[in-house]
N, C-alpha and C positions, 0 to 999 in steps of 0.2 A: 822550453821543455817539450820533447817529442810526445805527442798524444799516444796513449796506449791503443794498440789495434783492437778491433772488435773481438769480444770474447769467443773462444772456441769451446764448443760443448760436444761431447761424444755420447750419443744415446745408443744403448745396446739392448736389442730385443732378439730372442732366439726362436719365437713361435708366432703364429698368426695373430693371436690375441695381443701379444706384446707389440707387434707391428702396428696394430690398430690403436692401442693406447699410446704408443710412442708417437704416432702421427698427430694425435690430438694434443699432446704436450708440446710437440714441435711447433704446431700452429700457434699455440698460446705464447710460447717463447718468442716466436717471430713477431707476434702482435705487440709484445711489450719491448722487445729488443730487435728491431728490424735489421740491424747490421750484424747480429750474431752469426757466427759460422757454425753450422751444424753438420757433424759427421756421425756415422753410426753403422751398425749392422742391423738388418731388418728386411722388410719386404717392400712391396710396391707402394703401400700407403705412406710409409715414412719417406720414401723417395719423392712421392707427389707432394708431400708437406715441406719439401726443401731440404731433406737430409741427404747428404752425399754418402752413398753406401760404399763400405769397404768389404762387406760380405752379405750374401743373400740368404734367405731362409732355407733354401734347398741345400745349402752347405752346412746347415746347423741342425736339421731335423733328424734326431735320433731318438731311440727309445730302448732302454734296457742295457745292462752291463756289457753283454757280448758285443752289441752294436757300437757302443762307445769305445770299447777296446779296439775294435777293427778300424775305427776312424780317428783314433787318438793322434797319430802323426799329423793329420790334417788340422786337427784342433790346435795342436802345439804350434804349427806354422802360423795359423791365424792369430793366435795369442801373441806371438813374437811381432807379427806385423802391426797389431794394434798398439802394443807397447811402444814400438818405434814411432807410430803416428802421434801418440801422446806427446812425444818430444818434438817431432818435426813441425807439428801444427800448434804447438804450445797450448794444448788442451787444458783449460782451467777447471772444467767441471766434467766428471764422469757420472752419467746417469743410467745405471743399469735397471732393466725392467725384468723382474722375475728371473727365470732361466739360471738358477744358482750354480749349476755345474761349472759353467764357464765364467759367468759374471762375478762370482765370488773371487775367482783367481785374478780377474782383471781389476777388481776393486783393490785387491792387495797390491797389485803392481802400481795402480794409480796412487794409492796411499803412500807407498814407498817413494814415489817421485814427487810427493808433495802436492798432488792434485786434490781438489775437493771431490767428495763422493756423496751422491744423493741417491740412495737405493729406493726405487719405487716398485711397489708390489713385492713385499718382503717374502723371502723364502719361507715355506710353510714349516717352520721349526716346531709348531704346535702339533704337527702330525707325525713327524719323524726327524731324526738327526738334529736334536735340540742343541748339540754342540756347535752348530752353525751360528747360534746366537752370539757366542764369543767372538767369532770372526766379524760379525756385523758390528759389534761394539768396538773392535780394534780398528776396522778398516773403513768405517762409514762415519761421515759427519752427521748424517741424519738418515733415518729409515722411515719411509712412508707406507702405512698399512691401509688396506682396502676392505678388510673384514673387521667387524667391531670388536672382536675378542682378542685380536692380535697385539694391539698396542700395550695392553696391561702385562701380557706375558713377556714381551721384549723388554719393557721397562724394568721388570724384575731381574733381568739379566744385565741391567746397566746400559741398555741401548737407548740412545736419544731418538725418540720416535714420535710420530703424529698420525692419527687416523684422519685420512682425507676424504672418506666416503668411497663408494665404489664407482669406477669409471663407466660401468654399464648404465648407471642412472643418467649420465650425460646423453647416451645414445637413445634411451627410451623416452627422454623428455624432449628430444629434438622434434622439429615440425614434421619430419618424414620418418619418424620412428615406427609407424605402422599402427593399425587399429588395435592389434593385440597389445602392443607396448603401451599405448595410452590407457587402455582398460586396466592393465595391471598396475599402472602407476597411480590411478585414482584412488582405489580402495579395494578391499577384498571382495565386496559385492560387485564392483565394477568389473573385476576379473571375469565374472560370469558372463559379461557381455561378449567376451572373446569366445567363451564356450559355446554360445548359441549362434555364432555367425561363421561364415566362410565354408569352404569345401571340407568334405570328410577325407582329409589327407593325413596320413601318418608319416611323420618325419623320422628318418634314420640318421643318427649323428655318430658315426664310428670313430671320429677323431681327426686331428690335423697332422698327424705323423704317419708316414707310409707304413711303418711297422705296426702301429695301432690299428690301422685300417685292415691290414692283413689278418690280425688276430680277431678283430671284432666283426668285420663285415659279413663273413660267411654265416655266422649264427644270427646276425641281425636280418640278413636277407631271408634266411630260412624262416625266421619268425614272421616276416612280412608275407611270405608265401602261405604259411598256415592261416594267417588272418584273412588273406585274400580269398582262400578257399571257403571260409566260413561267412565272410562278409563281402560279397561281390561289389557293394557300393563304395568300398574303400579304395583310395589311391595311395601311392607311396612315392616318396621322394628322398633321395640321399643327399645330405649336405657334403659338398666337396670344396675344400679350400683351394684357392686359385693356384697355389704352388704345387699341387699334386696332379698327376696326369689323369685324364679321363679313362685311360686304359686300366688303371688300377681298380676301377669300379665296374668294368664291362661284364664280368661273370655274374654279378648280382642280378642283372636284368631289369633294373629300375632306373628311371631318369635321375640326373643329378642337378643340383642348383647350389648357389652360394648359401652359406649358413644363414644369412639374414633373410633371404627369400624363403628358404625352407622353414625357418622359424615363423615367419609371418603367415605362411600357408597352412601350418600344421594345426590339426585338431587335437592330436596327442603325439607323443614322441617316444622312441626308444633311443637312448643316448648313452655314450660313455660318461664317466665321471669328469669332474673338472668345472671350469668356469661356465661351460655351455649350460650346465644345470641352472645356474643363476640367470643366464640369458633367457632360457625357456620359462623360468618362474616369473620373471619380470614381464614377459610377453603373455602370461596367462595360459601357457601350454602344459597341461598335465603330462607326466612322463613316468617312464620306468628306466632305471639306470642299470646297465650291465658293464662289466669290465673283465677283460682277460689279458694276460701277458704270458711270456715264456715261463716254463715251469721253474727254471733256475731263479729267474727274477722274482717270481711269486714266492718261492720258498724263502728267499732273503727278505723280501718286502713285508711279508706277514709277521715276521719277527721284529721288524723295526717300527711299524705303524702303531701309534699309541692312541688313536681316536676311535670312538665307537662306530663311526660311519665314515665312508669315503666321499659322501655326497655333501657338497657345500651347502645346499639348501637345508639339509637336515642339521648340519652343524650350526648354521646361522639361526635357524628356528629353535634349536635345542629340542628337537622332537623328530620322530621318524615320519616326516611328511611324505617322503618319496620311497618306494620300494627299491631295493638294490640286490643284484645277483652277481656274485663275484666268482671268477675262475670256473670251477666245475659246476657250480650252481647256476651259471649262465647257460641255459639251454633254451632252444626255440620253444619248447613246450611251456616252460615256466614263464618266459617273457611274454608269450602270446596270451597266456591265461591272465597275467597281471594287467596287460594292456586292455583286454576285453572288459575289465572292470571299470575302465575309464572312457569307454566309447559312447555311452548314453549320456545325454546332457543332464538328466536328472539322477544319474548314478551317485549314491552316497559317497563312494570313494573319490569320484571326480570333484564333487562339491567341497568335500573336506580338504582335498589337496589344494584347491584354489584358495580356500580360507587360509591355509598355511602359507601360501605364496604372499598373501597380504602382510603377514607378520614379517616375512623375509624382507619385503620391500621397505617396511618401516625401519628395520634395523640396519639397513645398508647406508643410511645417511641421506644427504641431499645432493642434487645435481651440482656440477661445478668442480668436479674432481681435477680435471686437467688444468684449469686455471689455478687451483690451489697448489698443484705440483709446480707449475711455472713460477708462482710467487716464492716457493721455497728455493727453487733454483736461482732466481735472481737475488734473493737474500744471501745465499751462500757466495755467489759471485761478488756481491758488494762487500761481503766480509773478507773475501780474498784480496780485494782491492785495498781495504783498510789495513791489511797486514803487509801489503806490498809484495806478496807472493801468492801462488795459487793454493797453498795448503795451510796446514797448521794442526796442532794436536787436537784430538777429539775431546 
């Protein structure tokens, strides 16, 4: 009997964070299945982890309905190319990471072809578009959640799911996770070690998509200039993902660095919403959150969002730990005033926020998320072998 060829797995990430998490999972799969063939769409980290890329992040980075419509033909061509690759490479497992706009459609295609589907970092149906839960139930063998409250909600919709902890805990528990990371991991009190050490640097985190940066960076930079005028001892740094050009940040007038370096150096931060708020919380960096988008997208989004806060730190803590300023409320004056309350080490707002970060850390689970995802993947591959084909009913 001819032995079956090594399994082919397609890992699909559409953003910088997904690329990072996908690379961690790819390394764990390689460790457990050295002969596995890994394909995917993502960034340089996934490529370095041994994933053969069929699309890069700069082909996928969009924000807002008008931008999506403009680039829809390219997305459709990419989707057709991936569907063909599922067949030509005999992909047995599709592993999408977040990025639901495209990944849910690819999951549907994979399911129809009889491939296994393991969705990692579930779409945020708790925030908006709860109807996507039905698609997850229909098209996924299993959905892995990284926030503690997600699994119960999805299970109520009949989705087979498991909470695997948050992948950020893997980074902050690593030997080179940085002083702030270690402090935040130990205890709420230890987070204050981060507050008393390092330079007085304010990190600006305007996003990983070009359109986000264009919306957020002008007001973030103006906030920094206001603070610099009042506090000459402060320095400022802008977090820039590697796939975005330096020229996008030139008008702001502040130096850039990678998100990790910016996080490790920051005394406090002004940031967009999203996973970056959890990263900063785990690193013990007090923050203010601001977010802007196009007026059409905002008018639509505000009617769809069903949560009391857009800040993941607040949602995990179930308390208003971090101040947030959205759309027209995001002004340089408001953001600068909120940040000023976090600048002094002994400031009550700073100390209270650091205590809240300790609660968040405890609720995010334990390190080892990537290894748990890899175990789920191997389990589904083994199940497909036992059935004699790559798929099967949910």
